[in-house]
N, C-alpha and C positions, 0 to 999 in steps of 0.2 A: 678550220678553227684553234683546235687546241695549239698547233705551231705557232700561230699567232700571241696568245696567251702565256708561251712558255718564252717567245721572242722580248714580251712586253717583260714578263718577269725576269728575265734575265739582263735587259738592257738597265731596269731599275736597281739589281743588284750590283752591275758596273759602275753605277751613279754611287752609291752608297759607299762602294769600294774605293772609290776614286776620292770622293769628299770628306772621306772619314780617315783618307790617308793610310789605309790598310794596302794599299798597293804602290805604295812608295818605299822607294829602292833605301832611302835613307831612314824611314821607320822601323824597316827591319833590319838593318845595321844597326840602331840603336838597340834594337831590340835584343840581337845578340850580341853585343857588349853589355847588356843588363843597364843600359843608360836609362831608360824611361819606361814609365807604366805603359803607354798608350798599347804597344800591341798586346799585351799581355791582358790589358782592360779588354780590350776588342776580342779577342781569343778566348777569354775566361767566360765572357756574358755569352756569348755561342755556343759553349759547352754547357755551360748552365742552362739555356734555353732551352738547349738540344735534348738535355737528358730531361728536364720537366715535360717537354712534348712528347718524348719516348716512351715516358712511365703514361701520361695520359691515352695513346694512343693504345697502350696494351693493357690497361685497365678498363678504358671505355668500351673499346669494338670499334674504333674508329672504322670507316669506311672511307676508301678512295673515291677520287671523282669521278671514278667509272661503276661506284657502287658497291665493288670488291669487300671484303672485310679484310683488313689491313693485318698481315701475320708475321710477326717477327721471330726470325727463327734465332735459336739460342746459338751461341759461338763457343767454338772449343776454347776451354781456357787454357791459354797458355804465353807465358811471357817471353820467354825467348823469340819467339817468331814476332811478336806486337812490338817487342826493345831492339831486335835486329830493323824490320821494316820501319819504324819512326826515327831511327838514328841513319837510315838510308836517306829517308825522307827528307830530316833534317838538315842534312848534309848537304843535299840538291838544293834544298831552300836556301840555304846560305850562302852557297856558291854561284847560284842566278841570282838571288836576292828576290825569287818571286816563286811563289806557289801557283797550281794550277788556276785560283780563281784572279787572281791579280794579273799573270801573264795574259790574259784576253782581255780584261781590263786595259790595260798599258797599252796593248797593240789598237782596241778603241779608242782611246786617247791621242793615238796619232805616236807612239814612242814605237818606231820601225824596228832599232835593235833587237828590241823582245822578239821578233822573229826569229833569231838566232838560237834563243833559249826555247821555244816553241817547237821547232826544229826538233832541238836535241831532245826534248821531251818525249815528241811522238817516235823518235829513233829507238827511244830508250823503252816506249811502251812496245813497238815493235819486238824489240830484241829479247824483252818478256815473254812475249809469245810464243819467240822460238823456244826460248829454253824452259817455257813453263811444264812441260812433261817431266825435265830431269829436276825439277827443284824439288824440295819437299814442302808438300802442302797438309 
């Protein structure tokens, strides 16, 4: 039953991504050229809502759907690792024209060339898994 709920939420998220044009290569291209505010508005509002809900979960002692208390562990304060990770993520996003959420949205919308990007992302994840022990964490 839970799998069906996840599927419904995922389909809804995909529809919202597609209809808001957040999965549009053209909108992503505009964002990286600083031509329009569209994508920055979507990302900014998601960030704002995420911060509000995270603080609410921390302060209210909210429970998960399984009835367990949600505990958000403190993260290591390190600028370099997050800056490098953000730069790599942004470069991949700019080169591919899509980040993970829109990749699957575009596939669901019938844009089959995105399969090349999805395969590349999966290969990159696999390579990270192979190199993880040798990387600084």
